[in-house]
N, C-alpha and C positions, 0 to 999 in steps of 0.2 A: 068728847070731841079731838081735842089735841092727842091724848092716849093713843087712839088708833092709829093716826098720823106718826107717832113716835114707835111707835111698833113696827109699822109697816116702815120705817125708814132704819131699824135695825137700832137706833141709837140709845142703846144702853138700857133696856125695860126694865132690869131690875133696879136701878137708882130710882122709877118713878112709884116704888113702892112705899107706901105711909108707915111708920114704924109706930104700930100701939104701944104708948111705954105709959101706961095705968090714965088713959084717956086723954094725955097731953098731945097735942099736938105739933108736931115738928114743923117748923116754918120752912117753907120751899119756894127757892129761887129759882127761874127757868134764863137761860139764855136761848134765845130763839134766830134762826137765821128764817127771813121771807125771802121769796123770787115774786120779783115786781111784772108788772104788765111788760115792761120794755126790757126784761130779762136780766136786770142787774137784782144784786140782793143788799137788801136790809139786815142788819145784825143788831139784836137791842137785848135789853133783860128787863124781868119784870119779876111780880110777885103774885101774878094771876093771870096766865096766859090766855085764857080764853078772852078775858074782858080786853084784853091788849089785842089780839088779836081781830076782836071786834069793831076798837076804836079804829084799827089800821083801815079795816074794810071799810068803815062807814064814813071816812076823812073826817074823824072828830077836830083834828087841828089842821086848818089849811097850809101851816106853815111845816109844816110835818114830809119828810122825803118822800115816804110811799103816797103822800095825798094824791099828788097825779099821774100818779104809777100803777094805780088802781086797775083791777082788780088784785090783790096779792094772793099768795099760797104760802103756807107754813111749809118748809121743806125740812127743817132740824130744830130740833129742842132738847136741851139738856136739864137735868134738874140738878138743884145744888141745896145744902143745908146752909151753908155760909155763904151770905151776901159779900162778902169780900172775896172770896173765890170766884162767884158768878161773875162780878163786875170785873173782875183779873181777865178771866176769861173772855168775856165778851170785848176789852179792849184788844186782848190779845188776835182774835179772831179780826175786829175790825183792821188790824194792821196787815192782813195775811191777802196774798194774793187771790184772786178767784179762782184758780187752780186749787190753791188749798181747803178752800170754802168748800169746791163742789168734791174735794175727796173725802171730806167729814160729811159732806149731806148723803153721800155715797156709801157711807161706811166702809170708807177706804184708808184707815188711819195710818196703814203701812206706807203710803206714798208720801205722808210729811217729811219725812225725814229727807227725800230724792228732792222733792220739790223745794225746801229749804236749800238745798246745796246747790240749784239751779238757779236760786233767785240770787244768791250771796253773790254771783259774779254780776251781778249788776250794782252793786254796791259798792262804794268807795269810801274806805276807812277816811276819817278826817285826818289831817297832818298832827304831828305829833310835837305840840310847841317844843317839849321840853329837849328833846333831840334837836331841832333846831337852833339852839343856843350855840 
């Protein structure tokens, strides 16, 4: 189910192939973005994308962000073999603006540097205490 959605989005389908290494299954982790009924985005990480999407759709946890925003639609998924890389990428995306999330959803990775520059103007660096002495 998710593989088709991933292919339609052009989100690095080559990373979704499993490598057969003497019948050893390589563990896969997925960073995903859901579009909620209200238009907001939810970013998560899982080791079973089909199960996790089902949990979001069914509303298994009424404390979950997506519970009152169903139905949800899988709009982006990225595969990782290293859980730490997956978690780091999830955290990175969660800190991004809506426009940056939409850029990767639309496979427009080239827009990220410009979108980052635009946002830097809104951030003010904290005062440097060492220079204030």
